[in-house]
N, C-alpha and C positions, 0 to 999 in steps of 0.2 A: 239805299240809305240816303236820306236827304242831308243837306249841308249842316243843319243844326245837329242832327244825330251824329254826323262825322266829327264835328268839332267837339261835341260833348264826349264822344268816345276817345278822341285824341287826348283831351285833358284828363279824363279818367285813367287812361292807360299810363300817362306820365306820372300821375300821383300814386297809383297802385304800384307801379314799377319802383318808384322812389322809396315807397314804404317797405317793400320787400328787400331791396338791395342796400339801403342806406340807413333807414330809420332805427333809432335805438330801441323802439318798442318791438321791432321784429328781430332784434339781435339774438334773442333766445332761440328763435326758429332757425336762424342761420347757424348758430352754434350746435344745435341738435342735428342738423343736416351734416355738418362737418364731423361731429362725433360718430354718427352712424356710418357715413360713407368715406370718411377720411378727408384731410385737408386738401389733398391734391386730386380729388375725384372730380369728374365732370359735373356731377350733381351739385357739389359744393361750389364749383365755378359758376354754374348756372344761377344760383341764388345770390351770388355776389356780383354778377356782371349785368349792368343795366341794359346793354344791347341784347344779351341773350334772353333775359327775363322779359323784356318788352315785347319780344316776338310772341311768346306764349300768352302774356297778359293781353296784348293787342288782339290776338286771335280770339280769345275768350270774350273780351269786351265787344269786339265786332259782331260775334255771333249773338251775344245777348242783345246788342243794339238793333241788329237786323230784325229780331223777333219782337222786341219791346220798345222800339224807339218812339212810338206814339203814346206810350204809357206815362202817366204823370209820375209814377214811382221811379222809372228810369231817369226822367228829366231831373227829378229832385236829387237822386243819388249822384248822378253824373255831374250836375251843377255844383253840388257840394264838393266833390272831388276836384273839379276844375278850379273852383274858388280857393280851395286849400292849396293847390299847386301854385296858382298865381300869387297868393299871399306869401308863400315860401320864397318864390323867386324874387318878388318885390322886396321882401325884407332883406335879402342878401344885397341888393343894390342900394337900398336906402339906409342900411345900418352902417 
C-alpha cells in the first residue's frame, strides 16, 4: 500500500468508526444490537467502543484499499470520509 492509500485508509477508518460508535444516525443500529444481545454483551460493547470497532473497520478498509487503492472510486470515497472527519475535528476546536 502506498502512502496516499494508507493516509486515505486512516481517515476513512476514523470516520467510519466514529459513525458506528458515536453518531446519532447509527444510534438505532446500536440500540438494535443491545436489544438483541443485551446491554452487557460483548457485541454491544464492540459497537460502542471506538478502540474495538476501529480494529475491525481498519482491517476491512485496509483490505479494500489493498485491492482498490488505485481506483478513482476508492480515492473519492476515502477522501470524502477523510474530509468529513477533519471537518468534525476542526469544528470542535473552532466552535
